[in-house]
N, C-alpha and C positions, 0 to 999 in steps of 0.2 A: 166807521163806518159804516156803511151795509154792502160795499165789496167790495175785494181781496184778491191775492194773492195767496195762495195755500204750495208755500215754497215746495215746502213735500209733493207735497200732488206730484206742479210740472217737472221737478226734477224725475221719481219716479216717471212716470210718462214721457217722459225726454228721453232722460241717457234709457229706459228701459228697463228697470227693478222691480224690485218684490218692494212691497210697501215697508217691511219686514228691514227696508237695505236705507229709510228716508229719513235717522235717526238722527240727528244734525251730528256729534259726529261721525258714522258712519259713513255723510257724506261729505267734509268733512276728505274722512279720511280716506275718501274714496279718490277725490281732485286729488289726492298730493297734497292736502292743509294740514296743517294743525291746529287745535281750538287755539284763538288767544281771548287771553284773559279766567275768568273763575264762571264755570261755570254754575247755572241756574243763573248769571246774573242778565237781571230782565236786558239792561244793557251790553254786555259782551252780547251775547245772544247775540241782540240785533246787529249787532256790529261784520260777527259771525253771518247771521243771514245772507248779510247783505255781499260780504266776498264771494259768500257763493249763488246768486239771485250776479255776481258780477261776469264769473266765470261762467254760471251756463246765458249771457246775452251772449261771450267769450265764443262759447264756440257754436253758437247757432243758435242759442233757442230766440225765439217771439209767444216773450212773460204775456199775459192775458189773465184779466182776471180771473177767476173758478171758482166763487166762493160766493157768496152774496146771504143776506137777509132780508128776507121776504113773509111780512105779516106774526114777525118769527118764529120762523123761522130758517132754520141752517138748509140752502138752495146750496144744488151742486153749476156752474153754467158751461151751458153747452160750447166747447171753442168750437165750435160753426158760427157762434150770435159776434157779430162786426163791433170792434170795437170804440168805444165810445168816446171822445173831447177827441184831444188834439193825439198824434205816434208818439209813441212809447219813443225813451230814450237812445239815443246810437249811444254806444260805445266808439272811443272814437277811438280809429285806425290810425298803428301802430307800422312803418319805417320797419321792417331787419334789417 
């Protein structure tokens, strides 16, 4: 993986919160969710991060690649850089 979405950065930018409010448990708490599973379990952390991403998409966030590795260095990707490849999947819309 040479490029990815840093969910902490995306969360902080989208919800306009400081970096100290982007820890996994705090993000979940602020979204009204409980942590599911065992803390620091890679699988459980991943599932909880996915729940945050889904909620962000539902709230209208356009999740984009925001970090990459280039020449062995971590680089921030500008949000103005066009998306590459297929469009991001859209969350299904449910009728109320």
